[in-house]
C-alpha positions in Angstrom: -29.3 -34.1 -19.2 -27.2 -31.5 -21.1 -24.0 -32.6 -22.7 -21.2 -30.8 -20.8 -18.9 -31.1 -23.8 -21.1 -28.7 -25.6 -21.0 -26.0 -22.9 -20.3 -22.5 -24.2 -16.7 -21.4 -24.3 -15.1 -18.0 -23.7 -13.8 -16.3 -26.8 -10.2 -16.8 -25.6 -10.7 -20.5 -25.1 -12.5 -21.0 -28.4 -9.8 -19.1 -30.2 -7.0 -21.2 -28.7 -8.9 -24.4 -29.5 -9.4 -23.3 -33.1 -5.9 -22.1 -33.6 -4.4 -24.9 -31.6 -2.3 -22.6 -29.5 -2.3 -22.2 -25.8 -4.0 -19.2 -24.1 -1.8 -16.0 -24.0 0.2 -15.6 -20.9 0.1 -12.4 -19.0 3.4 -10.4 -19.2 5.6 -10.4 -16.2 5.4 -7.2 -14.2 7.9 -4.5 -15.2 10.6 -4.0 -12.5 10.9 -0.3 -12.1 13.6 -0.2 -9.5 17.0 -1.8 -9.5 20.2 -1.3 -7.6 22.2 1.8 -8.7 25.7 1.0 -9.7 27.5 4.0 -11.2 30.4 6.4 -10.6 28.1 8.9 -9.0 27.0 6.4 -6.3 30.5 5.2 -5.7 31.7 8.8 -5.1 28.9 9.4 -2.6 29.6 6.0 -0.9 33.3 6.7 -0.7 32.7 10.1 0.9 29.9 9.3 3.3 30.1 5.6 3.8 27.2 4.1 5.8 25.3 7.4 5.7 24.3 6.3 2.1 21.7 3.8 3.2 20.8 2.5 -0.2 21.0 3.5 -3.9 18.4 2.7 -6.6 17.7 3.5 -10.2 14.1 4.0 -11.1 13.2 4.8 -14.8 16.7 6.1 -15.4 16.4 8.3 -12.2 19.3 8.0 -9.7 18.1 7.8 -6.1 20.2 7.9 -3.0 18.6 7.1 0.3 20.5 9.0 3.0 20.8 9.3 6.7 19.1 12.5 8.0 22.0 13.0 10.5 24.3 13.9 7.6 21.8 15.6 5.3 23.4 19.0 5.5 26.9 17.6 4.7 25.5 15.5 1.8 23.6 18.5 0.5 26.7 20.7 0.6 28.8 18.1 -1.2 26.0 17.6 -3.8 26.1 21.3 -4.6 29.8 22.1 -4.3 31.5 18.9 -5.6 28.8 17.2 -7.8 27.5 20.5 -9.1 23.8 19.9 -8.3 23.2 23.7 -8.2 19.4 23.6 -8.3 16.9 22.2 -5.7 14.1 21.5 -8.2 11.6 20.2 -5.6 11.5 19.2 -2.0 8.5 17.4 -0.5 7.6 14.6 1.8 5.7 11.3 2.0 3.8 9.8 4.9 4.0 6.1 5.7 2.2 6.1 9.1 2.7 2.3 9.8 6.5 2.4 9.1 9.0 2.8 11.9 10.5 5.8 10.1 7.2 7.4 9.3 8.2 10.1 6.7 10.4 10.3 3.7 11.8 13.7 2.7 12.4 13.8 -1.1 14.8 16.3 -2.6 15.0 16.5 -6.4 18.3 18.0 -7.5 19.5 19.1 -10.9 23.0 19.8 -12.3 23.2 22.4 -15.1 26.8 21.4 -15.6 26.1 17.7 -16.4 22.4 17.9 -17.2 21.8 15.3 -14.6 19.0 14.7 -12.1 19.5 13.2 -8.6 16.9 12.3 -6.0 17.7 12.2 -2.3 15.3 10.3 0.0 15.7 10.9 3.7 13.8 8.6 6.1 12.6 10.4 9.2 11.0 9.3 12.5 7.8 11.1 13.5 9.5 13.6 15.7 12.8 13.8 14.0 13.9 17.3 13.0 16.2 17.4 10.0 18.6 20.3 9.3 17.3 23.0 7.0 18.7 23.0 3.5 18.3 26.8 3.3 22.0 27.6 3.6 22.7 25.3 0.6 19.8 26.2 -1.6 17.8 29.3 -0.6 14.7 28.0 -2.4 14.4 25.4 0.4 12.9 28.2 2.5 9.6 27.9 0.7 9.7 24.2 0.2 10.4 23.5 3.9 7.6 25.8 5.0 5.2 23.9 2.8 6.4 20.6 4.2 6.1 21.9 7.8 2.5 23.2 7.0 1.3 20.0 5.3 3.2 17.3 7.2 4.3 18.9 10.5 8.0 18.2 9.9 10.1 20.9 11.6 13.5 21.9 10.2 16.3 22.8 12.6 17.8 26.2 11.7 15.1 27.4 9.3 15.0 31.2 9.3 11.2 31.6 9.4 9.4 28.3 9.9 5.7 29.0 9.8 2.7 27.9 7.8 2.7 29.0 4.1 -0.7 27.7 2.8 -3.0 27.4 5.9 -3.8 30.0 8.6 -1.4 30.1 11.5 -4.1 28.9 13.9 -5.0 25.8 11.8 -4.8 22.6 13.7 -3.0 19.6 12.3 -1.2 18.9 9.0 -3.5 17.9 6.1 -1.1 15.6 4.1 -0.6 13.3 7.1 -2.5 10.0 6.4 -4.2 10.1 9.8 -5.6 13.6 9.3 -9.4 14.1 9.2 -9.8 17.0 6.8 -13.5 17.4 7.2 -13.5 17.5 11.0 -10.6 20.0 11.0 -12.1 22.2 8.3 -15.5 22.3 10.0 -13.9 23.1 13.4 -11.9 26.0 11.9 -14.8 27.5 10.0 -17.0 27.3 13.2 -14.3 28.9 15.4 -13.0 31.6 13.0 -16.0 32.5 10.9 -18.8 31.7 13.5 -20.8 29.6 11.0 -21.3 25.9 10.2 -19.4 24.9 7.1 -22.1 22.8 5.6 -19.7 19.9 4.7 
C-alpha cells in the first residue's frame, strides 16, 4: 500500500511547505462602481429631484440614471446650465429579462470644463423617449441608428427611419432575442430571389 504522505504535491503547495508561508490568497475583486457624491450630482438632484434615479462613479466617469419622462428637460439643462455642449455618443443596451428592458446611454462632453458625463435612461419595451435632436442636432443620426438596431422610437424625431438596414428589413438586430440568421436568410430570399447559403 502506498504511503499517502509521499503523494505528489502541486508546485504551489510544495513552495508554501518549503518556505513555511501559507498559499497566496486571491485578490479581492476590484469595485468599479461606487455612489457618486459631488457638486455636479447635487446640482442635478436639487434641480430635478426624484427624476435623478441614481448616481454612480465608474472609473472616474460620472453617471446619472435619469427618468425618461424628464429626459428632454435634463438634456436642455445639461447643455445650457452645465455646458455639456457635445453629445459624443448615444446608444442603447438590451436587458430582455428586466422590467425596464432597455437603457439609453448618452455620453456628454463639456469643452468649458473638460468634463464627461454619462446619462443612462431606463426604458420599457414600448416606451418612446423624446428626441434629443432639438438639444444636440447630432442626435438625429444616433437616434436613427438606435431605432434601426433596437427598435426604440423617439417622439418628435424629424426623420425616424432606418439608417443601416434596408427599409423593408424585419426586426432589430441588436435586440438579444433577434435571430440574425433567420432574418438574413428570409430577406435575401425575398429581395434577391436566392438562398443565402448561411
